[in-house]
N, C-alpha and C positions, 0 to 999 in steps of 0.2 A: 899296541903288541899285535901280533898278526893271530890267525886263526888255526887252530892246530893243524899240522904237517902230516904227510903221511908215515915219517920216521916217528910219530909219535912221542917225539922230543919236548914237547912245548906245555908248559909248567907254570903257576900260579900258585905261589904257596909251596905246600908237600904236596901238590894237586898233580897230577898226570892227566890232559886234557883230552878227553878222546873224542869229542864231536860236538857240535852245535847243534841243540835242540831247538832254541826258537829266542826271539827276540821279547823281551819284557820292559816298558816304559823306558826304553833306549839301553838297556843293559842286556848284555849276550847272556845265556843261560847254556851251560855246558854240562854234558855227564862226564866223570871225572872217577878219578881211584887215587885211593894211598901206595904208597910203596908194597904197604903189604895186600893190597889189592879187594879194600873197602870200597863199595862204589858210593859217590857222594854226587849230589848237583852243586855246582858254583856257579853264583852269579858274579860275573863281572861288571863290575861299575864304568858306567858311557864315560868317557873322558870330559864332555862337558860337565856334567853333573860332577865328575871328581874335581874340576877346576873351580866349582864354587868355593869361595872360602869358607863359609860356615857348614860346608857339608861333611868335613871329616869328623867334627868334632858333634855333628847331630847322628852321623851313623853310627860311632863308637856308641854313644848312650842308646841307641835305639838296639844297638847290637846287645849290652849288656841285659837291656830291660828282656828283648827276647828271648835269652838263654836259660830264663827261667818259666816258659810258656810250654805247656806241651797239652796234647787234645787230640781227639779222634781221628779230625780231620786237617791237623794243622803239621806242616813238616817241621821239625824241631832244625832251629840252627846249632851245627855241631863246631863251626869253626868261623873264624872271619878275622881280618885284618885293614884297619881304616887306615894304617900309617903308610900299609907298601905303595911302592909307585903308580900301583894300576889296584885301589882299592876291590878285596872281593869278600864273597859272602859263600859258606857252605852250608847245605842242609841235608838231613837224612835223605838216602836216593829210596825212591817210592817207582816199583813198576807202575807207569803208567803212559797215559797217552793225552797232550794237549788237547783242549777241549776243543779250539778251532779247527787244528788240524782233524779232527773225530768228524766234524760237523763239516766242514770244508770236503771231506772224503765220501761220508755216508749218511750225510743230509742232519735232519731237527731229530733232536730224540721224542720218544714217546711220552706220553702224560707220567706214567711212573715213574721213569728217570728222569724226567723232570721235577719232580716231587723230592727224589732221592739227592740229586743236585742241589735244589734250591733248601731242603733239610740241613744236609752235610755243611754247605758253605754260612748258612745263619748259624751253626752250631759251630763252627770255627771262629767267624767275628763275634760271636757272645762271649768266647774265651779270651779274643784279644780286649775286645771293647771293658770286660769289666777287669783288667789288668792297667786301664786307662790306657790302654793305646789305640790308635788307627793303623789299618793295612795301607788305604791310599793306592791299591795295585790289583782289586780284584775285578778281573777283565776274561776274556775268552783264551787270551794268552798264557796268563799267570795259572788258571784251572788245571789241574792234573786231574782226568781221568782213570783213577784207580778199580779193581776188583771189587773192593769195597768202599767204596763211594768215592767223593770229588776232594780233592787236597789242594790246599794253599800253604804256602810258606808262613812262617811266624811271624815273619817280616817283611813288608813290601820297600824291596830299597831304595827306590825312588819315590813312592808315596809316601811311606812312613816318616822318610828324612826331608820332606818337603817343609818349606817355611810360609806360610802359616802349617800346621797339620794338620791332616786331612780328620776331619769328624766323624764321630759314628753314623750320620745322617749321611754323610758322603759316602761311606762304606755300603750303606744300603741300597743306597741307586744304582753305584757299580754292579751290586746283585743283583739289581732289579733287572739291569741292563744286559747282562750276563745270561742268566735266564731267560731273557727276550730272545737275544741270539742263539741260545739253544735250540728253543720252543719253534722260531723262525726259518733256521737254514743261514742267519746271518744280516737279515734286513731287520730294521726297527720297525718289528709290526705288531703292536700288542694283539691285535686280534689273534693270533699264532698261537696266544697261550691256552690251556685248555680251563675249562668251566672252574672246577677246584683251584686253581693259580692265581685265576683273573684278581679277585678282587684284592687279594695281599701285594702280588706283586705288581699288580698296578698300582697299589698303595706305596712300594718304594720308589715307583718315579714319580710320584707326585711333587709338582714343580715347589712347592713349599717345604724346606727339610724338617719343618715341625709335625707336618700331616704325615711323615712316613715312619712304618713300624720300626721297632727296636729289632734287637737279631732275635732277642728271647721272646717277644711277640711273636714275630715269624714261627718260630718254634712251635712254641705253644700252639699256633692257629693250625699248625697241619697235625698238629696231635690231634687237637678236638675234633678235626674232619672226621677223625676214624674210620678211614677208605682201607680197604687192605693193603697189606702189602705185598710186596715182589715175592714171586716164588723164584728160586735160582738168581740167574747174574741178571744185576740191574743194567748193564748196559748191553745191546744188539751184538749177535755173534761175529759181525764184520770187526766192530770195534775192539771185540775181545781179541779177535786172531791178529789184529794192527798191535796191540799191546805186547801180544807174547811175541811177535817179531823184532818189537822195539826193544823188549827186555831180552830175547836172545842175544839181539845183536849187543846189547851193552856187554850181556856176561862175555861174550865171547872177547871184546875188546879189552875186558879188563882182563884175561886171561893171557893176552898177550899179543896180539895185535889189532891196529887199527883198518888195516885193509881188509881185514876177513868180517865180511857183515856188516856195512855201515849201517848205521841208523838212520831212521827215514828221514828223507829230508825235512827240513821246516816249511809250513805253507808259506808259501807267498803273498802278502797283503800289499796291494797299492798304497801308496800313502795318501791319507785323508780317508781311507774308504773304512776306517773303525765308527763304531756307533759313538757318538760324543754325547754328553748331556743335552746341549741344547739341540741337538737332532730328535733328540727323545720327547724333549717337551713339548718341541712343535707337533710332535709325529702326536701326541697321547693329548695337545690341545686342540688337534685338529688345523693348526697354523695362525692359530689365535696367540699372539704373543703377547705379554704385558710388558711395557716398555717403560723403563725409569726414567729418569731428567728432571728438570727441574720444576716444580709445579708452578701452574699457572695462576694469576691472579683473577676472581671471577668478578663477571657483571651476570646482571640477573634481568629480562627481558620478557615480557608478555609479548603474546602473538595471536594474532583473531581470523588468522588466513581459514577456510573452511575447511575440515576435516575431510576424506575423500569420500568414507563412509558411513558419517554419523557415530564413529567408534574410537574412542583413543589408541596410541598407537603410533598415529600418525604415517606419514609417507619414508621416504628414503633420503638421504641427504639433500638430493636437489632442492625438495620443500619442506616448508616447515611446518611440526602438526599446529591441529587448530582446534578450538571448542567444536563440536556439533552443536545444533539449534539446542538450546536451552542451557549448554551447558556455559562456563563463563574463563576468560582469560585474564591469569591476573598480570598485573605490569608491577614489579619490584624495582626499586632502585639499583645503582651499582652498590657493590660490595667494596669499592675502594674507600679508603680511609679520606679520602677527599670528597667522598659524597657530601652534598649539602642537604640532603632530602631523603636520607636514610641513614641505618644505624652503621656507624663506624666498624671495621673489622675489631677484633679483640686479639692480641699476640699473647697467648697462652703464657703467664710464669705464672709461680706458686711456690711455695714453702713445702720442703717434703714433708711428706706425710707421719702424721704419730699413729703407731702400730698401737691399737686396743691389745692385742695380745698374738702370743707367737707359742707353735707346741710341735714337739717333736714326735715323727712317727717313725715305723721300721721299715714302711715301703712307698716307692712314689706313687701318687694319686696318678691315676688316667683319668677320672672323670669326678667333676664336682658338683653340687647342686646342693641349692640352701631354701630355708624358709625363713622367716624372722627369727625363730628359735633354735633350730637344727640344723645343723651342715651335715651331708650327706660326705662320706668321703671313699671311693670306689680305688682299688688297686688290684694289682693281677693274683694276689691272695684272697683279697676279704672285703666286705663290704663295713666300715664302722661311722658310728653319728657322733658327731661334737655339737656342744652347748654353744651357740652361737654368741653369747656373751661371754664365756668364761674359756672355750678350747676344749674343757674338759669332756672327756668320753662319759655319753651316758646310755648308752644301750649296749647291750652285749654283741661284737660283731658278728657279722653275715657269712656263710660262705659261697656269696654272690659274687663273681669275680669278672672283670673285664681288663683284656691284655691290650686294647686300642685306645690311644690314649686318644681325646677329646680333639677335634680338629674340623677346619672347614669341610670334610667331607664326613666325618661322622660325629654326631653329636645324640649319645644313648640314654641322656638323663632327663628326665622332666619333673614339675612340682606343682599341684594343682591342691586344692580344696584340704588340706594337711596328709596329704598323700604324697610320696616320692614315688616315680616310675622308673626302672632299668633295665635297656635291653642286658641282658648276662648272661655269664655261663653259669653253670653249679656242677660239681664233681661228677654227680650222676649224668647229667644232660646239657649240654650245650647249647645255646640258643635260644632262650628263655626271653619271654617278658615277665617282670616281675612287680609289684606293689608293696609296698612296705609303708606303716601307718608311722608318720613322722611324732606320734604322741607315744609310742612306746616301742619304734623300731623292730616291729614284729611283722613278718610278712602277711599279708593279707590274702594274696592269691598268687600263682607262678602259673604261666599258660606258655605251654610248648611252642614255640612257633612253625615247629616243622621246617625241615630246609630245604622238602623236596614240594611236588605238587601234590596235592592232597589225592588218596585215592588209588590203589593199588600197586603194585611194586614193580614199576618201570620208572627208571630213574630219569626223568625228563626235566627236569627245571631246576634251578636253586634259587632262593630269594634271600640274599643279603641284606640285612636290615641296617640302614644307617641314620635313620633318625627320628624319634620317639615326640610326642607331643597330645598337649590333652586340651579339651576344646567340651567344656560340661559335663556330660555325664560320659563322653567316648572319649577312648584313649587312640589314639592314629599311630600307626607305624607304616614307615614310608621306606622304600629302598629300592634295587634295581631287580629284574629277573634275567638269568644268565641261562641259556637253555643248552641242552647237550649235544654238542657237535658243531654249535653256533658259530660264526665265523665273525668276527667283529673289526671292522676298521674306525678308524677317525672319520671316516665319511657317513657312517653309517648311524641310523636312529638308537638309540636309548629305551628300553621297555623298561618301565618303571612300574610301580605299583602303589598302592594304600590299603590298608588293612585296618577295620574298625571295630574295635574291643568294647565289652560293655566297663565300665569305669569301677564298677562295684563290684565285680565277677569275675573279670578276665575273659568271660565268654565271648566270642568270634560272632562279628554283627553282621557284616558282610567283606566283599573286596573287588576292587578293580584295577585292573591294570590297563598299560598300552603303552605305544611311543609317542602320545600326547602327553603323558605323564612321568616328567623328570625331576622338578624341583618343586616340591609342595610346603605351601606356607597352611598353616594351622591356626586362625585366630583363636584367640582363649574365650569367646563366646560365640554364638550365633552357629548355622548350620552351614555354612558356604565357607568353602576351602577353595585356594588358589593354586591351582596346578600349571607351572611354566613350563616352556618345552623347546628344544631347539635342536637342530644337528651339526656338530661342528664345523666350523668353515664353512657354513651354508648359510643361508637365511629365506626366510623370513622365521626366525621363533614367532614363538605367540604364549598369551597366557589363557587360563580357561577355566571358569569356575565350575567347582565340583560340587554338586547337590548332596550333604550327607542326609538332608531329610529324606532322602528319595535313592539311598542305598549307593552313593556314588555316583547318580547319575548325571552325565555332563552336562552344562549349561553356556551361557554366552563366552563366547571367543574373542581376543583382541589379536589380531596381527604384529607381531615387533619386527620391524625392517632389517635391525640393525645386528650386526655378529654377534649375540649375545653370547652370556655365558650361561644361559636358562638350559642348557643340558647336564649340569653340575648335578649331583645329588648330593643330598646332606643338608646343611641348614638354609634355609628358606633366602632367596635372592628377592624377596618381595616383601612388600611392608602392609598391616593392618590396623586402622586407627580409625573411632568415631563410625563405624560402617563403610569405610572405604578402604579400598585395595589400593594401594600404590606400587609404581615399577615404572621403572627407567623405560623411555620409547624412542622415538623419531628417530635420529641419528646416534642415541646411547646420552646425548645432554638434555633432555625433556624427562622430567618428573610429571607424569601423569596419575591422578586420582578419578578413580571410578568409582560408582554405587556398587556395594558388596554383591545388591542381588541381581541388578539386570544389569550392569556393565555400562552404564549412559555415564559419560563423564563430565564429571563435577567442576574440575578446573585443570589445567597445566601448568606448570612453570618451566622456561628455559632457562639453562645456564651457558653462558658464553664468557670463551677467557678473552681478558685484554689487550691478550700479546697475538689475537688469531686461530691460536692451537683448539684443536678439537679437543671437546670436554665428553668426559664419560665418567658417569655416574657411579658412585659405589652402591653400596647396598643401605636401602633407608630404614629406620627402625623408627618407631615411639616412645611417645612417655609414656608411663603407667596411665594416666587418663586420658589419653588420645589425644587428646588438646594440641600437643605440639610433636609434629613429624621432623626429624633431625636427616640428611641428606649431606655424607660424605663425598668429598670431591677431592682427590690429591691430598694439599697440606690445607685443605678448609672444611669447616662444620657447619654448616648452614642449619638455622632454625626454622621452621618454616609453621604458620599456622593452619591445622587441619581444615579449620572452616572453609579457609578462602585460597591458601597457599601463598599466602603475604608473610615478608620476611620479617623475622624478629630480631636474628643477630647471628654473627658471623666471627665465629672461634678458628685460627689461624694458628699453625706449629711454627713454630723458628728452628733453625740451626739445621744437624745436618742427622740423617740416619745412622746405622751401626756400619755400614757400607761407605759412608763418608757422603752421600748422595743428600739430594734434599728429601727432608723428613715428611711423610706423609702418612696419613692414619691409615691402620690397617684396616679398615671397613670400606676405605676407597678404591682398595682392590677386589674386583666385582666376584673374588671365587667364594664367598660364602664365609661361615664361621662367625663364632657370636664372640668377634671383638669389640663391640659397643652394646650396654646396657643400661637402663635406667632405674634409678628410684625414684622414691616420691618427688623431690627435689631436685635429684642432682643426676648429671650423664657422666658415663664413666665410659673413656674409649682408650686402646693403645695405640702406639703409635711403632715408626719403623725402627725409633731410638729404643724399643723395648722400655719404654714409659707407659704407667698408665696414668692418666690424665682423670680427676673430677671436676666435672666444671657446672657451674651452678646455671641450672637449667633456666631459669629467668634472665641472667644477665650475658651467659657465654664466658664468665669469667672463670679462671681454675681457683679451687678449694686447695686444691695441694695436687702434687704429684709422685709416684712412687715408682723407684726404680730399683731392683736388687741386683746387686756386681755379681755377686755369683749363681745367678738364675743359670739353668740350664741350658744350651746353644739354643735350644729349640723353643724358648721362652717358658715362662710360667703361664698355669693354669689360672683363673678365676672365674668367680662366679658373684652376684649380687643376690641378697635376702635381706629383707628388710630395709634399712639404714645402713647396714653394713657391706663392706665387701670382703671375699675371701679369695685369697692366695696362697696357691700350691707350686714352691720351689725345691726341688728337689726333696726331701722328706719335712721339709720344715713347713706347716701350714701359719698364714698371719692374716688376721681381723683387722680392719680398718673402719671406723665411721664414716659416713659420708661427710658428715661435715669437719672432718679431720678432729675431732674433739675426744 
């Protein structure tokens, strides 16, 4: 079909096409009118998509579903024809300007306007997602700026009819990309985001879909910030003037003449200049891409070359790390099954788990924490407590809520010595740290963390909290510092903080912050913390002891030459066991064990791939007694003796992940996350096929496996308490005994 001509005779269905506005996903969007003069917008499906054998059936079904939807920020579907020679969709006409055109002509939006944009898009997507639909086409081209907020169609013509259909997490990534576009003026620069949006919009762009907030969580987050609303128009005068001109042009056309007052020309965008998912992910990760592919078989080798400065961490890839004087390098046998002098690899295979109990709730959990007697279940509406043995409710629910799902970047619960700790919101105040008695479910204390710098009315910095942990009589809260007006880029250092509170009273004890504090490990005992830091795409990173006994004073430090992920906040990427800190160093394939108090190296263990590929270690973790350290590396999980680093066993995954690639342990992706945990004699770990494995800590053999076919796209939440593992999938809580009985 040709574009509409000057005589205004071009039609599609019952509509006269007045002028092309923009292109969205390969389809053309036109202003149009009925014979009675009613204005609509018509999306004409592109020929390649229309030729897809399955498209028309999917399009027809999607249109029927979209007809039932309405919302303040949705443009409802009023008509469609899936069987026409050229399929089309008509939506109600709303006076407005495409976001891309507004930004290209007038530059980035202001912070208040960006907040309206993010809130409106999230509300529109929340309506779609609640109906079980995805949009698939949220972009600067599909978003229309109107006088009372942004608008998107109730149906993404290309996206919602794709195969497979877009997921809600895909839509949230697209929302984040669109807001970044509006903030930066077109470049994928997350540093252009204002401070009030940086955490949540940055969360939309997390590489792992399960780590992104939902649309409802984004709406709630913005509401809880309780920042002043705009007075007057949310858009700058220049944009509203263009909007008025476009509306007047459309009105004059509908009154009788295409030639009198043409629509503003659509923006010209060169092919390939849009913001792709990959481009944004790499931008956020500072150029560090996590690559998939076949997992390499591992071999283990010791090395006794001298360390350059008597510290662990080692030189760059050209030279191997080694022990300083007094340290000892171990030599472990090959992990290959053909080895004659070491343990054979154990291919994981086990029976399906037997459930101890299952219970249904009213709201999907966002956080879980458990003791051997009680499970704390946090949702975006309340916090409740279940009997670990039966699954029955044991205490009255509390009004403490958390809208963000536990992820590698957000871990907001902890348990120690009969007390649950939670970073949460309450109806009266957001951003608090609360302590709950596990024996009675009552709040022991609640401390307002304070979103801003203490002292004085000046709005200087925000302190979003990512992680809470307990050691002895102290509770620690860790996160990032966001400063007003601060520009951030992937090559800039991150400023992190540690806050210490009295575990009995919630009283603040001390606070430290700095660019050398990004990712923080809090051991269950002792006064030595380990802060890791790095600048994305640059090297070296480093690990540094923080002395809690001296109110956060810096102690020893070790350089990490390879491009580590230690710049991330949230779940720690390092490990503590039996008085030792353990971390990946060298070129990323060597595990170092150093004395927690002095930093002197005790041993190191190098991991090599038999096919010659470079090895990158995942996040190490230890057993409850500290005698064994577990190291995930791709498809392998190696158990090492903490005392000397000697190999105990290697468990190996078989088969494919959910995308058809080589299956790997989630903990092997060194981005954090509590994707591996231990009970007294069992190791629990999830994999890329969304399976939870229970592994005998003594032998490396599988006790059982668990996979919920109906689990959310982002996977289930889980935690360990006593000798049970507790799993939350949608509204269902499930308990499984460590031994499967």
